[in-house]
N, C-alpha and C positions, 0 to 999 in steps of 0.2 A: 769394683775390686780389680786391682792390679792382675795382673798376670801372674805375678809371683808368690799371690795368696795374702799379702803382706797388705795394712791396712794403710789409709792416708795419715801423714805425722804433720807435726808441726813444721818439718823439714820440706812437708811440699813446698815449692815456689807460691809466692801469692798471688801470681797469674794463672797458675793451675786450679788454686783453690777458687779464685772468682770464677774459672769456667765450668769448676765442677758445680758450683753452688749455682750459675745461672741454668747448667744444663737440668740439675733437679728439680729449678721451679720451672721449667719450662710446661711440663704437664699440666701443672697447677693453673700457669697464664693463660695455656688453650683452654682449660674446662672453664676459666673464667669467660673467655670470649664466648663459647658455647653458651653458657645460662646467660650472656648478655644478648644474646638474639632476639628480635622482635617475637613476641607471639603471634603477631600478623602476618607474620612470613608462611606459617603454616597455612595449606588449601583450608578454606573455610568451608563448613559442611553444605550444602544444599537446602535450603528452607524447606521446614516441614509443612507447610499449610498447605492449604488444598489447591489441586492442578488447577494450571490455568493457560488458556490460550490467549495470546495479547495480539491485537492489530494496530500497526503505527503506520503513520504517512498522511495521504493526501484525500482528496474528496472522492476519488476511486474506490476507496476503501472505507472510509467514515461511514457511509452511504448515503450520501448525497442523493437526491432524486427518489428515495425510498419511498416519498410522498405518494406519487403516483402511479397507479395502477394502469398502464398504458397511456393513451393520449387521446383528448377529444377537442376538436374546434367550438365545443360548446362551452362557454365561459359564463354559463349560470350556475347557480348551485354545486352539485358536486361532481359538477362537470361530466355528466352521464355515467357517473360511477366511479369517475377516475382518481379524485382528488379525496385521500384519505384524512385531509384535515379538515375536510366539511362537517361539522358538528350539528348539523339541521338547520343552524340560522345565522352562522356565521362562521369565519377558515380561522382555525388555531394550530399552527405551523408545530406546538409543541406537542402536540398529540403523536405525531410522528418522531420529532429531532428533540422530544424534552426540554431540558435547560439549556442544549448548544442552538436551540432556534434562535435564542437571543442572540448570542455569541457569533452565529455563522458557522461553526464548527459542523453542524448539521448530520451527527452522529445519528443515525435513525434506527427505527426499532426492528430492522429488518435488515441491519448491515452485515457484510460477509462473516462476521465472527460470530454474529448469534445464530446465523442460517446452517452454519457448520457444527453437524451432530457428531458426537461420539468421541471427541477430541480430548477434552477436558473438564471438571466440574464448574470452571469460571469461565466466561468469555469477557474479555475486556478490551475494550475499543478505545484507544489513544489518537486516533487519528483525527485529523481537522482539516477541513474544507479549504483550500488554497496553501497548504503546505508545500513548502521546497525543502530542500535537502538541509538547508542550514537552521530549518524548526526541529529537525530530527537530534543534531548533534547535542552533547552535553555544553552548557552554559560555560564550564570552565575549558571549554575548547572551542570557543567560538558561536555556540548555538544561540539562539535566539528564539523569545517567546513570540507566542502569536495569538491574536484574540483574548488576550487576559489569561494564557495559561503558559507555563514553563515548557522549556525545549521537550521534546517525547523523552529522549535520551533519559533526561531526567526523574521525567514521571517512571520510566520504564523501572528506574532503581527502587524506587519506592514499592513498585509492584513486584520487583523478583526479590525483594527483604520477605516480604509478606507472603508471598505464593511461591508454590514450586511451577515454574514455567516450563510448559513443556513444548511449546510453539509460539513463535513470532511470525508473523506474516507481514510485510512490507510492499507498501506501493508508494513508491516515490520517483521524480524525474519530470514528471510531465508539466509542471509549472516551472520547473528549471527552464523546459526549453521552450514555454512561452505557449501552452495550449490554446489559453483563451485568446490571446493576442491572434494565432493562427484562425480559428473560428471568428473572430471578429472582423479581420481582412479578409476573409472568404467571402463571407455574408456582405460585406460592405460591397467586396465587388460586384457580387450577384444582384444585389439592390439597389446600389448607387453607381458604380462606375461601368458595369456590364465590361468586365474585362475579368481575365482568370487571374487567380491568387499564387497558382503554385509553384511558379518558378520564383517569384519574391519569396514565399514563405519556404520553400525547400532552401534557398540561400540561407534564412533565419535559424532554420532547424541544423543546418551543416556547422553554423558558426559557434552555435549554443552547445553543442553535442560533446566536446570534450570537457567543459568545466562540467556541464550537468550529469556525466557519468563519473565524472572525477567526484564530484557532492555525493552520486549513489554509493561509490566505494567507501568513503570517510561516512557516510550514514552508518553502513554495515560495520565498518569499524567501530564507531560509537557503541552500536549495540552490542558488540562483542565485548568490549571493554566493561560496560555496564555489567553484563552477566558472570564474567570473571571476578570482577569484583566483588559481588554478590557470592560468589563461593560456586559459581556453575563451571564446569568442564562444557566443552564442547558437544562431546556425548550426552550430555545431560537433558539437551533440548535442541529444537530443529529450528533453523532461521532460513524463509522462504520468501525469494523474490520473485514480485509477481508483475509483468506488462500489463499493458492497457488492450481493450476492445475498441474496434471502429464503431462508433454509433449510427453512421451511415453506409448505405450500400453503395457498390460501385454502380455506374450510370445505367447496364443494363437490367439492372434489379430496382430500379425506381417507379413506382407505381405513378407518379404523378409527371406529367411532359416537363422538358426544359424551360419551356417559356410559358409567359402567362404566372398569373399570379399563385396558383394552387399548390405549389412547393412551397412556398412562403406562408400564405395565408391559412390554408387547410391543414397541408401536411409538415409544416414547421421544419423542412429541410432545404432552406435557400442555397443551393450549391449548383454552380454548374457541373453539368457531366463532366468535364475535363478535372475539375477540381474534387470532385468526388472519386474517380478511378484514382487520382494522387493521392487522395488521403488515406483511402481504403485499401490500395496495394503497393503503395511506395511507403508513406510517411509512417503508417502505424508496423508492417512488419520492420522498417529501419529502426525503429524504437526498440522493437521487440527483439532483435537480433544483437542491439547495444547493451541491453538488458541483461539478456542472455550471458554476452561477455562477462559482464561487470559480476553475474554471480557466480560463475567459473570462475573468475579470479580470487574470489572472496571465499571460496568453500562453502557458498549457500546452494540452496536447491532453487530450481526454478521452475514458475508457472506461467507457460504461455497461454496469455488471455485473446489474442489478437484477433481469432475467428469465434471468438466465444459467441458472440451476437448476431452470427451469419444467418439469415433470412428474419432475424426477427429486430433487424435495425429501424429505425425513423425512415418511413417512408419505402419500407422494403414491400415489392411485389408479394411475399410470403405472410404478410401479413397487414393488419386492417384496424381501424379506430371503431370503436363501440358506437351502437346506435340506442336511441331510444327502445328498440326489442331486444336488442341484442346488447349486453353489459360486456364490460372487459373481460378476458379470460388471459389466462397463461398460455394457451394453446394458439390462441388466434391473434391477440393482442402485440404490439410491439414493447421490446424489453427494454428500450432506451429513452430518456424523456427528450422529447422534440424543441426545438427552439422557438418558444413563446414570444420572443421578443418580435418575431416578424408576424405575429399574429395581431389581428384589429384590436383586440382585447388580450392584454399581457395577463397569463396567468402564474401564482406563484411567484418566486424570484427567478432571476435571470440567472445565476450562478447553479440552477439546478440543470440547466439544460446539457444534452449532449453527454449524460450520465446514466449508468444503468439503472433504472426506477426498481421499481417493489419487485417486478417478475426478476429483472435482470440482478437483484442482489440475493434472492432467492438463487437464482442460479449459480451466482459466486459463492455462497455457502456450501453448495453442492459439489462443487470444483475442488474448495477446499477441504471438505469431507473425503472426497476419493484421494486425493494427494498425502492425506493421512495418513490412508492405508498402505502407501507405497512409501518406505522410508527411505528410499535413495533414488536416484534417477531426476531428469528433466519431464517435464511432462505438460503436452497442449491439452487444453480444456475446449471441448466443443459440446452443441448442441445437437438433439435429434430432432429432426424436423417433425412439428404435429404434437410433440411432447412437452409437458411442464419441466419443470427444474429435474424432476425425477429421470429424466433422460440424458442428462450431462455425462460426458464420458472423458478417459482419459487416452492420449495416444502418445506414446514415447517420441521423445525427441532425441 
């Protein structure tokens, strides 16, 4: 309306009429744009399915070595009660690893996610032995399949759509750093070359560390993207990155002498004292510190497992192998699988070596249960000497 109260007449210049017409149409135009906004831009709702706890990553969380209740140099039948794959007449790894025994992903029936109590209605293990960070990424972002399975982030997308995911626990980076190569080289230096491995392997770890940690960071980003696309806010679930325990003790805690064949043929720990000290007190803490840094930069909770097997390692003076008269026990047996490739008769498969075994997996599950009760903060998980998995406890870091 003009200021003098008169209406617009035919005497109004054409340009004025066009401007007024455009101004009048503007609200309708904006309304049309608002209606054209894709509905998908609105935040999606978190799925209303059963609550779920999910694990992703490599062999240290898939449940590798869950077949074994301690270690025994007895290579026959049940191996002094340690081999859970013994069915009375033959060995059937699928009794422990289910269908993944055939593929080698080796998701055991005592894997960490299954042993963690009081977290969710469903426990879902997507981890696969041998996985590297690239096996976590979505296929659309460079992820690669492994052992016949789609990248784990793509599998997570399906799980996240069908369940209300409350916790995601990730163990990854060890294979990017070449864990298996480190072990292989150190064992060869003990059995064949009679030389130390720690200098060359430290250099190898250092050279791979930047790319490996960048991969871990991207894996976390990929998991976050999957959850966001599925309708989750960060506050709807928790993401935990965990580190790796040392499967062998420092030299002062080795129960077999450095020289002779008992370390390899009986104990399954063929490492020189100097290399054992380096692995236990240098390499494992270095990797844990690097992973803690990635977790902090990505807003993930961190679970430090570097001392989780203290006193329960392969060949530790605080543990022992079972005998015919005294079977395996959570309070006395080793909690990690020995390197049976050094024994006169190989048991199981080599890839199980140097991983938390049946007892170790139970301890990992207890650690995760305890962390679930601490919604914020970073923690180290340790065991109590002489106790089973119920003696696991957390220390703030």
